[in-house]
N, C-alpha and C positions, 0 to 999 in steps of 0.2 A: 672504133666503133665512137661518134661522133655524143661527146655528152652533152643531155641538153642543159638550159640555163639552170634549172632549180637545180641539179643535180652538182652543178658546178657551183650551187649557194652553198647546195647544202654541206660539201669539201672546202668551203671556206667558212662556213659555221661552225665544222668540225678542226679546222686549224686555229679558228680564232678560239674557241673555249678551251681546245687541250694547253694553251699558251694562256688560259685566263688562268687558272690554279700555280704556275708560275709565276706573273706579276701579284697573284694577291700574294702569293709568301714573299715577295721584294718587298710591297707595300710596306706589310704587317715589320718584318724588317727594318723596313725605315721609319715605320711610325715608335718605335722599340728603341731606335737610336734616338730619332731625337725627342720624345719623353725624356731620354735623360739627359739628353743636351740643356732642354729646357729645365729638368729637377735642378740639376745644377747651380743653373745662373740664374734662377729664382730667384733666390737670396741675394743676391747682388743689386742694390740700388745704381739705377740707372739706365740697367740695361733691361730694355720693352720688347719683351718676346709675343708682343700682341703678332703684328704682321706676319713672325714667322707662325703662328698659331691659326692664324685665318687662313697664310695659304695651303698650311695641310692638310687643316679643313674643308675646303675645299677639295685638294687634290682627291680626299677620299670620297668628297660625293661626286666626284665626276667618275671616277670607278665606279662606283655604287651604280650610279646610271647611267656608262656605257654596257656594265655588262647588261643592264634589265635591261635597256633595249633589244642590245645582239640577241637578247633569248626571244624576245615578242619577234625582233625579226624572224629567227628561227621558225617561230611556231609557228608564221604565216607562210613562209617559205613550206613548212614541210605540206600545211595543207593544198598548197597548191600541186605536189607531187601527185 
């Protein structure tokens, strides 16, 4: 039986969201490691962590933005079924 495009999209969204929790957990783990590293070097003069803090903030913001957009696309896709 041939799947409709919206059914294929729905399967893609299900796959994406099933992995989202894993990626969120991985990101949280990386954030903890990052905070530990920053905490250990913050007291050392001459070590600037500003760039690293910015990059981690951007990564976290991007993850949030991508998951929110995917949720919006899923809603549109479900409305088309």
